[in-house]
N, C-alpha and C positions, 0 to 999 in steps of 0.2 A: 505493498500500500504506499501510495506517495503524500508525503504530508508536507505543507507549505514550511517556509522557512519558519515563519511567526510559529507554527505547531511545533515544530521541533526544538524550536529554544526553548518555550514554555514547556514542553516535557520533558526535557533536559531539568529544567529551573524547578520542577512539581519533583522531579526525581530526586534531586540532589535534596531538596528540603526534606523529602520524605527517608533520604539514607542516612543524613544528619539526625533527624530524630530519632531514628531508630537503630542507630549503628551499634549497639550493645546486641540486640538481637540478631543482627545481620554478621558479626564479625566473625562467628563460627563458620560460614558461609564464603567466608574469601573476602567479603565487605569490610577490609579493614582502613586504619588511617590513610596507609598510603594509597591507598585503593579513591579514597575520598577527595586524596587532596589530588591527586593526579587528573580524576574525573574534572575535579572543581577546576583546575588548571587548563584544561582542555577546554574548558566550556566555557571560562572567560577569556579566553584566545578567541573561540568563534565568537562570540560577542565584538569583542575588540574590533575584531576584523570584518563582522557586518556592517557595523558604524564606518570604518573605514572606506567600505565598498558603496555604501548609501550617500557618503559625503561625496565619493568620485560619481558617482550618477549624479547628482548635483550640481557640482561642477561641470560633467558633459551637457546637462540639459542646457548652463548659464552659454558656453560655449556654441551647443548647437543654434540658440538663437541668436546668438552673434554672428554666427555665420549666414544664417538667413535674413539677419539685416543688413550686414554686409552685402551680399548677394543683390537681394533688391534693390539695394543702393546702384551697382553695378549693372543691372539688369536697365535701371533709368538711363544711365549713360549709353548703354549698347543702344536701348530703343531710339533715342534723340540722335545717336551717331547714322543709327541705320537710316532715318527719316531723311538726312542731309545728305547722305549717301546716295539714296534714289531720288534726290531732285539734282545734285550737282554733278555727279558721276556716271558716264553713259551705260546701257542695262549691260551692255557686253563685257564689261568691267565689274560687274557688280561681285565677281566669284571670286574676285581677287580680296575683297571683304567677309566672304563667307555668306553671302547673299546667292542664292539660288530662284528667286521668285522668278515667275515668267512676266509680270509686268510692276 
């Protein structure tokens, strides 16, 4: 069964809380202090990496928005230049500007 990241985090969080609350009962089955320490460390590392991942996604969204904004500005210049080329340059030379229109 596939679980979302949030579900997996919550599951480990609940498991760690239960293990810590019942560590004496589970020690005879191998859930000792070393196991809990290692599990807690792995869990915390996963939480830290998830935070870094979310921050990177937010930065990527910002950069994508900036890229699209900049591309729109470039498109405006392109449209203006294209109109002027079509007005001033003979049609047989339009290909030099990347314009392949028939008229």
